[in-house]
Every structure is written in structure tokens, then in C-alpha cells.
C-alpha positions in Angstrom: 11.3 -2.0 -5.8 10.6 -3.7 -2.4 9.0 -6.9 -3.7 11.6 -7.2 -6.4 14.6 -7.0 -3.7 12.4 -9.5 -1.9 12.8 -12.0 -4.3 14.4 -15.6 -3.9 15.0 -14.8 -0.4 13.9 -17.8 2.0 13.1 -16.1 5.3 11.5 -13.0 6.5 10.4 -11.0 9.1 8.5 -7.7 8.8 8.9 -4.7 11.8 6.2 -2.0 12.7 7.9 1.3 13.7 5.2 2.6 16.8 4.3 6.4 16.7 6.0 7.0 13.3 5.1 10.8 13.1 6.2 11.0 16.8 10.1 9.6 16.5 10.6 13.0 15.1 12.2 15.7 17.6 10.7 19.3 16.3 13.3 22.1 15.4 13.7 24.4 18.0 12.6 27.4 15.5 9.2 25.4 14.3 7.9 24.8 18.1 5.9 27.6 18.5 4.4 27.2 14.8 2.8 24.1 16.2 0.7 25.4 19.1 -3.0 24.9 19.7 -5.5 26.2 21.6 -7.0 24.1 24.7 -10.3 24.3 26.4 -8.4 25.6 28.9 -7.1 28.4 27.3 -4.0 27.6 27.0 -1.7 27.1 24.3 -0.3 23.2 23.8 3.0 22.9 21.5 4.1 20.0 20.2 7.6 18.7 20.8 7.3 16.2 18.4 6.2 16.0 14.6 2.4 15.9 14.8 0.5 14.5 12.4 -1.7 16.3 9.9 1.6 18.3 8.2 1.5 18.2 5.0 5.3 17.1 4.6 4.9 14.8 7.5 4.4 11.3 5.7 7.6 12.0 3.3 9.8 13.3 6.6 9.2 10.5 8.0 9.9 8.3 5.1 13.0 10.0 4.1 14.5 9.4 7.8 13.8 5.8 7.9 15.0 5.6 4.3 18.3 7.3 5.4 19.1 5.4 8.7 18.8 2.3 6.7 20.6 3.0 3.5 23.5 1.1 4.3 21.5 -2.0 4.7 18.7 -1.3 1.9 19.7 -4.4 -0.2 18.2 -6.7 2.8 15.8 -4.7 4.8 14.2 -2.0 2.5 11.8 0.4 4.6 8.0 1.8 3.6 7.1 4.7 5.7 6.4 2.7 9.1 7.0 -1.0 7.8 11.4 -2.4 8.2 10.9 -5.9 5.6 14.1 -7.6 6.6 14.5 -11.2 4.0 17.6 -13.8 3.8 18.7 -16.5 2.4 21.5 -19.2 2.3 24.6 -17.8 1.7 28.5 -18.6 2.1 27.8 -21.9 4.1 25.9 -20.1 6.2 21.9 -20.9 6.2 19.2 -18.7 5.8 18.2 -18.6 9.6 21.6 -17.7 10.5 22.1 -15.0 7.8 18.6 -13.3 8.5 19.7 -13.4 12.3 22.7 -11.8 11.4 20.7 -9.2 9.3 18.0 -8.5 12.2 21.1 -7.8 14.7 22.4 -4.9 11.9 19.0 -3.3 11.8 18.5 -3.5 15.6 21.4 -1.5 15.9 20.5 0.7 13.8 17.2 1.3 15.3 19.2 1.7 18.4 21.5 3.9 17.6 18.6 6.6 16.1 16.1 5.7 18.7 13.3 4.3 16.6 11.1 1.9 18.8 8.9 -1.1 17.2 5.6 -2.2 18.0 6.3 -5.8 19.3 2.5 -7.0 18.5 2.4 -6.6 15.1 5.8 -7.5 14.5 6.7 -10.9 12.6 9.8 -12.2 13.1 12.3 -15.4 11.2 8.9 -16.0 9.3 8.1 -18.3 5.7 5.8 -15.3 4.3 4.5 -12.1 5.5 2.3 -9.3 4.2 4.3 -6.2 2.4 2.2 -3.9 0.6 -1.0 -5.6 0.6 0.5 -8.7 -0.8 1.9 -12.4 1.1 6.0 -12.9 0.1 7.3 -16.1 0.5 10.1 -18.0 -1.2 7.7 -19.1 -3.8 7.0 -15.7 -4.8 4.3 -12.9 -4.6 0.1 -13.8 -4.1 -2.8 -11.6 -3.4 -3.9 -11.2 0.3 -7.0 -13.5 0.4 -9.3 -10.9 2.1 -8.3 -8.2 -0.5 -10.0 -10.2 -3.4 -12.7 -12.2 -1.7 -15.4 -9.8 -2.8 -13.6 -10.5 -6.6 -14.0 -13.8 -6.5 -18.0 -13.5 -4.8 -18.3 -11.7 -7.6 -21.9 -13.1 -8.9 -22.3 -14.0 -12.9 -24.2 -12.1 -14.9 -27.8 -13.7 -15.7 -29.2 -11.5 -18.1 -28.3 -8.5 -20.3 -29.4 -5.9 -17.7 -26.9 -7.5 -15.5 -24.3 -7.5 -18.3 -24.7 -3.7 -19.1 -24.3 -2.9 -15.2 -21.1 -5.0 -14.3 -19.6 -3.3 -17.3 -20.2 0.1 -16.1 -17.1 0.7 -14.3 -14.9 -0.1 -17.4 -17.2 2.4 -19.4 -17.2 4.8 -17.5 -15.0 7.4 -19.3 -18.0 7.4 -22.3 -21.4 6.4 -20.2 -21.9 10.0 -20.0 -22.0 10.9 -23.6 -24.3 7.9 -24.0 -26.8 8.9 -21.2 -26.6 12.6 -23.4 -27.2 10.6 -26.2 -30.0 8.3 -25.1 -28.5 5.3 -26.9 -27.6 3.6 -23.3 -30.8 4.5 -21.9 -32.5 2.7 -24.8 -30.0 -0.4 -24.4 -31.1 -0.8 -20.2 -34.6 -0.3 -21.0 -34.1 -2.9 -23.6 -34.0 -2.1 -27.4 -34.4 -4.9 -30.2 -30.9 -7.3 -30.6 -30.3 -5.2 -33.9 -30.6 -1.7 -32.0 -28.3 -3.0 -29.2 -25.4 -4.1 -31.2 -25.5 -1.2 -33.4 -25.4 0.8 -29.8 -22.5 -1.6 -28.4 -20.8 -1.0 -31.9 -21.0 2.7 -31.9 -20.2 2.9 -28.3 -16.8 1.0 -29.3 -15.6 3.2 -31.8 -16.2 6.3 -29.6 -14.2 4.5 -26.8 -11.7 4.1 -28.5 -11.5 7.7 -30.1 -10.9 9.1 -26.8 
């Protein structure tokens, strides 16, 4: 939904909330439950929400979504990231609309005492990274760094490498083939007709799973 909401926008900003979990104050009755023992023998109690709690990510995400609920149309959030996007509207340029929306987001952050990490923030850019992708006015594209290994994957040069490259997609039935011995026969280099038979047999078993 975050990517869909940004469709058609021209200018983008990404705001990174610093020390996300630590921005939530612990309830007084729950503070003793966070106590840990230190090497000096004293107990350390957390006054803010520590990392490692089972519901900590959900609690933080719910808090950010709640405080930004009125700005959700142009400032969706995902955990500690807030993505602001704008386009030209009502006679105003995309930049003018964007600056106005940034002020609204900052006002909400100030009111709720949310702090941003300026080193990780991006403001008024034509493209920003969002959830492993890059979003711009031209749409969504994959992060080049994340697809480098796929683009550099070598082309199979022989039957053995062909089988090896297919292991990942055949993982659901490869164990059965190993038990029956047919997969091992294929790897060791059986005749063409037997290899074809094994592949057809394996394909039928794969479709039946």
C-alpha cells in the first residue's frame, strides 16, 4: 500500500526516526518488569521501551501510524520511516505542495516528541529508496545493488550446471527424488532417454504436490 499511495507523485522525502523504540515511554507499572542484573550487582530498569520485547515492533509501528493518521494520504509510514510525496495541485507547484506537507509532518513530530536522524533523511528528491525499491515519478524500480547477484548469475554450460541451477525451484520434490535414486542417476550422467524419463517423472510428481 505504501508504494501504491506514492504513484503519480513528483517529489519525495524520506524521514528516518532515530532510536525508534526508545521514543516510547514505559508504563510505570511495567518498568520493574524490565529490570536486568548488572556486573556490579545492581538492577537496571528501562524507562523507555527496550529492544527485544515480543510486541515492541508492533507497538512502535502502531504509534507512528496513529500520530500520522490524518496525514496518511501523503505521508505513509513503515516502522521508523516516513515517506512524504507530492505532486502539483491547485495551482501550486510540486515543490510548494511538498514543503507545505513537510511542515505538517514536522508539526506532528514536534507535538508527539518524535525525533529524526538527519544523516539518514532525504528531502525534496526526485527519487527515494522505499522498502528495497526506488520510487520516482516514473514508477518503481528495483534496487540495483539487490539485483546484481541475479544479473551476474552465470549461464549454465553443461547438464550438471543446468540441474544445479534448478535445485532451488525444485526443492519441494528433490528430497523424494534423492530417496528414489533417480536424481542421483541424473547427476552422475545417465543416457539421454533415461534422463528425459526422470525429468518427466519428476515433473508429474511436482505437479501433484
